[in-house]
C-alpha positions in Angstrom: -49.5 -82.0 -18.9 -48.8 -85.7 -19.4 -46.2 -87.6 -17.5 -44.2 -88.0 -20.7 -44.1 -84.2 -21.4 -43.0 -83.6 -17.8 -40.1 -86.0 -18.1 -39.0 -84.4 -21.4 -38.8 -81.1 -19.7 -36.6 -82.6 -16.9 -34.3 -84.3 -19.5 -34.0 -81.0 -21.4 -33.0 -79.2 -18.2 -30.5 -81.9 -17.3 -28.9 -81.6 -20.8 -28.7 -77.8 -20.5 -26.9 -78.2 -17.2 -24.4 -80.7 -18.6 -23.7 -78.9 -21.9 -23.8 -75.2 -20.8 -23.0 -75.4 -17.2 -26.2 -73.7 -16.1 -27.4 -75.1 -12.8 -30.7 -77.0 -13.0 -32.1 -75.1 -10.0 -31.6 -71.8 -11.8 -33.4 -73.2 -14.9 -36.3 -74.5 -12.8 -36.7 -71.1 -11.1 -36.7 -69.4 -14.6 -39.3 -71.8 -15.9 -41.5 -71.4 -12.9 -41.5 -67.6 -13.2 -42.2 -67.9 -16.9 -45.2 -70.2 -16.3 -46.7 -67.8 -13.7 -46.6 -65.1 -16.5 -48.1 -67.5 -19.0 -51.0 -68.4 -16.6 -51.9 -64.8 -15.9 -51.6 -63.8 -19.6 -53.7 -66.7 -21.0 -56.4 -66.8 -18.3 -56.5 -63.1 -17.5 -56.2 -63.9 -13.9 -55.5 -61.4 -11.1 -55.0 -64.3 -8.7 -51.8 -64.5 -6.7 -50.3 -67.8 -8.0 -47.1 -69.7 -7.9 -46.0 -72.6 -10.0 -44.2 -75.7 -8.7 -42.3 -78.0 -10.9 -41.2 -81.4 -9.6 -37.4 -81.6 -10.4 -37.7 -85.4 -10.9 -40.9 -85.9 -12.8 -41.5 -82.5 -14.4 -45.0 -82.4 -13.1 -46.4 -78.8 -13.1 -48.8 -77.5 -10.5 -50.4 -74.0 -10.5 -51.2 -73.0 -6.9 -53.4 -70.1 -6.0 -52.2 -68.3 -2.9 -54.7 -66.6 -0.6 -54.1 -64.5 2.5 -56.0 -65.6 5.6 -58.0 -62.6 6.8 -60.9 -62.0 9.2 -63.4 -61.3 6.4 -62.4 -61.8 2.7 -63.1 -58.8 0.5 -61.4 -60.1 -2.6 -62.0 -63.8 -3.0 -59.3 -64.1 -5.6 -56.5 -63.1 -3.2 -58.1 -63.6 0.2 -59.8 -66.2 2.3 -61.7 -65.8 5.5 -60.3 -67.4 8.7 -63.5 -69.4 9.0 -63.1 -70.9 5.5 -59.4 -71.5 6.0 -60.1 -73.5 9.1 -62.5 -75.7 7.3 -59.5 -76.8 5.2 -57.1 -77.0 8.1 -58.0 -76.0 11.7 -54.4 -74.9 12.3 -54.6 -71.9 10.0 -54.2 -68.4 11.7 -54.6 -64.8 10.5 -51.8 -63.8 8.1 -51.1 -67.4 6.9 -51.1 -68.3 3.2 -53.6 -70.9 1.9 -52.6 -72.7 -1.3 -54.9 -74.6 -3.6 -54.3 -76.2 -7.0 -55.8 -74.4 -10.0 -53.9 -76.0 -12.8 -56.0 -75.9 -16.0 -56.3 -79.1 -17.9 -54.7 -77.7 -21.1 -52.1 -75.7 -19.3 -49.2 -77.9 -20.2 -49.4 -77.2 -23.9 -50.1 -73.5 -23.6 -47.4 -73.0 -20.9 -44.7 -74.8 -22.9 -45.4 -72.6 -26.0 -45.6 -69.4 -24.1 -42.6 -69.9 -21.8 -40.1 -71.0 -24.4 -38.8 -67.5 -25.3 -38.7 -66.4 -21.7 -36.8 -69.5 -20.7 -34.3 -69.0 -23.5 -33.7 -65.5 -22.3 -33.3 -66.6 -18.7 -30.9 -69.3 -19.8 -28.8 -66.6 -21.6 -28.9 -64.5 -18.4 -27.9 -67.5 -16.3 -25.0 -68.3 -18.6 -23.9 -64.7 -18.4 -24.0 -65.0 -14.7 -21.9 -68.2 -14.7 -19.4 -66.5 -17.0 -19.2 -63.4 -14.8 -18.6 -65.5 -11.7 -15.9 -67.5 -13.5 -14.0 -64.4 -14.8 -14.5 -62.2 -11.7 -12.6 -64.9 -9.8 -9.8 -64.5 -12.3 -9.2 -60.7 -11.7 -5.5 -60.3 -11.2 -4.8 -63.4 -13.2 -3.4 -64.1 -16.7 -5.7 -65.4 -19.5 -4.8 -66.6 -23.0 -7.0 -65.6 -25.9 -7.2 -65.1 -29.6 -7.5 -61.7 -31.2 -11.0 -61.7 -32.8 -11.2 -58.3 -34.3 -10.0 -54.7 -33.8 -12.8 -52.2 -33.2 -11.7 -48.5 -33.3 -8.3 -49.3 -31.8 -9.9 -51.6 -29.1 -8.6 -55.1 -29.5 -11.4 -57.7 -29.0 -10.0 -60.9 -27.6 -11.9 -64.2 -27.8 -11.5 -66.0 -24.5 -13.7 -69.0 -25.6 -16.8 -68.4 -23.4 -16.8 -64.7 -23.8 -15.1 -61.8 -25.5 -12.8 -59.3 -23.7 -11.6 -55.8 -24.4 -8.0 -54.7 -24.6 -8.3 -50.9 -24.8 -5.6 -48.7 -26.4 -4.1 -47.5 -23.1 -3.6 -51.1 -22.0 -1.8 -52.1 -25.2 2.0 -52.3 -25.5 3.2 -49.4 -27.6 4.2 -50.4 -31.1 2.9 -53.9 -30.6 0.9 -55.1 -33.7 -2.3 -57.1 -33.2 -3.6 -59.3 -36.0 -6.7 -61.4 -36.2 -6.1 -65.0 -35.0 -3.0 -64.0 -33.0 -2.8 -65.7 -29.6 -1.9 -63.4 -26.7 -1.6 -63.5 -22.9 -3.3 -60.7 -21.0 -3.8 -59.6 -17.4 -7.4 -59.4 -16.2 -7.8 -55.9 -14.8 -11.5 -55.8 -14.1 -14.8 -57.7 -14.8 -18.0 -55.6 -14.9 -21.6 -56.6 -15.1 -23.5 -55.1 -18.0 -26.9 -55.6 -19.7 -25.2 -57.4 -22.5 -23.2 -59.7 -20.3 -19.9 -59.5 -18.4 -17.3 -57.0 -19.7 -13.8 -58.3 -19.2 -11.1 -55.6 -19.3 -7.6 -56.8 -20.2 -4.1 -55.3 -20.0 -0.8 -56.0 -21.7 1.0 -53.2 -19.8 0.0 -53.9 -16.1 3.0 -54.9 -13.9 0.8 -57.8 -12.7 1.1 -59.4 -16.1 4.9 -59.6 -15.7 4.5 -61.0 -12.2 2.1 -63.7 -13.2 4.2 -64.7 -16.2 7.2 -65.1 -13.9 5.1 -67.2 -11.5 4.0 -69.4 -14.4 7.5 -69.7 -15.9 9.6 -70.0 -12.8 8.7 -73.0 -10.5 10.7 -71.6 -7.7 8.4 -68.5 -7.6 5.2 -70.5 -7.7 6.6 -72.8 -5.0 7.5 -69.9 -2.7 11.3 -70.5 -2.8 11.9 -67.3 -4.6 9.8 -64.1 -3.9 9.2 -61.2 -6.2 9.7 -58.2 -4.0 9.0 -55.4 -6.4 8.4 -54.6 -10.1 8.9 -51.5 -12.1 7.7 -51.6 -15.7 7.7 -49.4 -18.8 5.7 -51.8 -21.0 7.2 -52.9 -24.3 10.5 -51.2 -23.5 12.1 -52.3 -20.2 11.3 -53.7 -16.8 13.1 -54.3 -13.5 12.2 -57.1 -11.2 13.6 -57.4 -7.7 13.7 -61.0 -6.3 14.9 -62.6 -3.1 15.2 -66.0 -1.5 15.3 -66.9 2.2 17.5 -69.9 1.5 21.1 -68.6 1.0 21.8 -71.6 -1.2 19.2 -70.5 -3.7 20.2 -67.9 -6.4 17.0 -66.0 -7.0 18.3 -64.2 -10.1 19.6 -67.3 -11.6 16.3 -69.2 -11.0 14.4 -66.5 -12.8 16.8 -66.2 -15.7 17.0 -69.9 -16.2 19.5 -72.1 -18.0 21.1 -70.0 -20.8 18.4 -67.4 -20.1 15.6 -69.7 -21.4 13.0 -68.8 -18.7 13.4 -65.0 -19.0 13.6 -65.2 -22.8 10.3 -66.9 -23.0 8.7 -64.0 -21.1 10.6 -61.4 -23.2 9.2 -63.1 -26.3 5.6 -62.9 -24.9 6.0 -59.2 -24.1 7.1 -58.1 -27.6 10.8 -58.1 -26.9 10.6 -56.0 -23.6 13.9 -56.1 -21.8 13.8 -57.5 -18.3 16.4 -56.8 -15.7 16.2 -59.3 -12.8 18.0 -57.8 -9.8 18.7 -59.1 -6.3 16.6 -57.4 -3.6 18.4 -56.3 -0.5 17.1 -54.9 2.8 20.0 -52.6 2.8 18.8 -49.5 1.0 22.2 -48.6 -0.5 22.8 -52.0 -1.8 19.3 -52.2 -3.3 19.7 -48.9 -5.0 23.1 -50.0 -6.4 21.5 -53.3 -7.7 18.6 -51.4 -9.2 20.9 -49.3 -11.4 22.3 -52.5 -13.0 23.8 -53.0 -15.5 25.8 -49.9 -14.5 28.5 -50.3 -11.9 28.1 -48.2 -8.8 31.0 -46.9 -6.7 29.1 -45.5 -3.8 25.5 -44.7 -2.6 25.0 -41.9 -0.1 21.4 -42.1 1.2 19.6 -39.3 3.0 16.9 -41.0 5.0 15.2 -37.7 5.9 14.5 -36.6 2.4 14.7 -40.1 0.9 17.2 -38.9 -1.7 20.2 -41.1 -2.6 23.3 -39.6 -4.2 24.8 -42.3 -6.4 28.4 -42.1 -7.7 29.4 -44.0 -10.8 32.6 -44.1 -12.9 32.7 -41.5 -15.6 32.4 -44.1 -18.4 29.3 -45.6 -16.7 27.3 -42.3 -16.3 25.3 -42.7 -19.5 24.7 -46.4 -18.8 23.4 -45.6 -15.3 21.1 -42.9 -16.6 20.0 -45.0 -19.6 18.3 -44.0 -22.8 16.1 -40.9 -22.2 16.7 -41.6 -18.4 14.9 -44.9 -18.5 17.4 -46.9 -16.4 17.5 -44.3 -13.6 13.7 -43.8 -13.8 13.0 -47.5 -13.3 15.6 -47.7 -10.5 13.8 -44.9 -8.7 10.4 -46.5 -9.2 11.4 -50.0 -8.0 13.3 -48.7 -4.9 11.0 -45.8 -4.0 13.9 -43.4 -3.7 14.8 -40.2 -5.5 18.1 -40.9 -7.2 20.8 -38.2 -7.9 23.4 -39.7 -10.2 26.9 -38.2 -10.4 30.0 -39.3 -12.2 33.2 -39.8 -10.3 34.7 -36.6 -11.7 31.6 -34.5 -10.7 31.9 -35.3 -7.0 32.8 -32.2 -5.1 32.3 -29.8 -8.0 29.4 -27.6 -7.0 28.8 -26.0 -10.3 28.8 -29.2 -12.3 25.4 -30.4 -13.7 23.9 -33.5 -12.3 21.2 -35.9 -13.2 18.3 -36.4 -10.8 15.4 -38.8 -11.1 12.3 -39.1 -9.0 10.2 -42.2 -8.8 
């Protein structure tokens, strides 16, 4: 191989590193492995060889490797200790002796043969880079474009790769159209033979958490803390927030001026209603807050069974329970308590029906 040909290889590798983000060292390793295969295929050699490529000049050396033994039985893979010490008196049994065996025309043959293998290794390396990038984003939010819908699976184009939004991770009744931009939560990134498989979700509570962190500076700065989230995707969610500084209103910070911050998140989540409630270390107060917007008269917690009896005004009973029990169900989920809701008139009447919800 001429000096010019070697420099062209180095420039090509440098360009691939710049444009595709594949490290030059990875490409050199792939090319060296390809050239070993090319040497053995073209010269029918059973020799143990390695290829060394100078990363600066691109000069290629094929080096035969022989084990130092007492008496060589296979001259292609072994060399006697006596012969080895004629090359260098410091060789010992078990050492490896390397000698250059680069054929004169090897540069041209190797370049032609290695091309396809190198392209494949480049693809593999790119997939590895993409996997590393997205595996670090597990638990984060990504923005992508709906590319196509494949048997109810929504394929989302993330730029460097495609991701899958399966049916059970889609918001119910949300319509996805080609070209639509959506934000999704990265649930998992798996390695497959065809490259990384990125699994997305629009229903995960983590999506709501990350959207709040992105939209509310007080949360990302640590001034306001999200204590708990209960979510029924596409319908309603409850978010419990707190602030150590008594001068900070955690609910107001999340809602924003005229509700602008929370409305931006509601719009992103297909109109999902979001109740932001103050967290309280007092269980009774927290349970009462969790049943918002209903007004609570009294909470009677049983710490042994972790069941709370909640008394509300008669006219607030249906509001406390919510449509199909949703408000009470979310309250139970976010507090971790089983909630037994009674109206004011039901208190003390043993035979009266009551509404219980478990989280």
